[in-house]
Phi, psi and omega in degrees: 000127186198165170063077162271163184302318185261002189207136174244124182204162174220138180248113182292140181300145172063022173246167179251120186247133177265135177246116186227164176153173184296158175301137177083005184276347174116021182294313179295321179301312181299316179301318181290327175295314179300321180286355179085010184270340177231149177289150177212157178257118173089350180284131177233141178231128186053033174084004181223162177286127190278338189301123177054029181256098187303321181299322179280320182294335177293342185257003186233144171226134175243121178227149179171177185295335179266008177235064188291158174270187187284122186305319188272007184250140179272179183303315183297316183292321178298322178294325178295319177300314179302318180294324177287330185282317188242127176296336183270006184300137178245098184294320179299316180297317180300314182291324176299313182290322180300324178290316180297325182265006175054046179283128179287164181272024179275168176300154180305322183294335179272357180283151175288172180299315179296322179295321176296320178298315180296318181296318180296322179292314179300318178300318182294314183294313183292337182297333182072011181298146181294328183237117185247114181254120184242115182259106185046064192286345181235035173298132177084354179286142177284179186301311179301315183289327177297320178298316179294322173305314181293324178294318179290324176299318177299320180297328182275346184296137182088346180268336182201171178271131184234134174240129181238116172273125187207154171255357188254063183293331183296329180274327190255355183311314184290356179256355184263144174262324179222168175224144173244112183260119176264148181158198180297326180232076182297149178206160177213157176162179179301149180308312185303317183292327179287317179291321184291341184273356178242128182237132175266125178240130186231141177164188180302140185306316182297319179291321177300313181296323178296316179296319180297322178297322179288322185283322182055044176246152181299139173259121183273332181202150180219129180234129181249144172224179184298322189254348186201162176243138178234126179237147172253121186253135176278106185259020177290149356278331184209048182253011184299314180299324177295323178295317179296320183294320181289322177301314179298320181297325182263012178071030183256161177262125177246140179209158173291159178249166175283166176299320180297319177299315179300312181297316178297319181294325182274007173109012181260029180300139185278000000 
């Protein structure tokens, strides 16, 4: 899947991709384009334009809090609809997950926000679709249910292509293979390449400034305290080793950052 007018990206098959960026930047819109629900210019999915393309849409499912199911139908009826909609539907899997997530037999409209999130995720998994698009899939889930969500996500990895739009990078970082960051300067790539391009340097302000003067690299964020200064340095494309060397020379501590820190520093603040 690649080439929207303002963004160039490709999603490798059978990997799990994180979709992140500020609120209102267009994450849900992009997912709907990929799912064939909205028109797009240049976007291709499975080698074809997805909009209103039944052959392609049969291989994709998009679920999330903004993609609700039918209010007046209960879990059993929704599962029957899923079975009729997708030839790949796995009824046994659907019932197993419904039990694990303790979904009540009430109508969809009567479910809590967390239960609706669980229902959407179960529906996506049971559909068996090759491309599973999850838009903020675990909003409202309690701690135990979030953990089960992550376990099921792990079980599905490698079986299909998964795209997860999320604000919870701290929880899901270890489950992602790549990340697509939307914003003023969109970028995409493997998790390692994104994290490795940002280096945190900490130490006395005077020494930090001297190191920055030597490096001449962009500073993405700066945090001051009484005893130390911490800066996040943009070491793209391949200056991370140089940053570590200079930090050592000036007696500073250099370290890798988390994915969430990298995304926030690169403009993905929520």
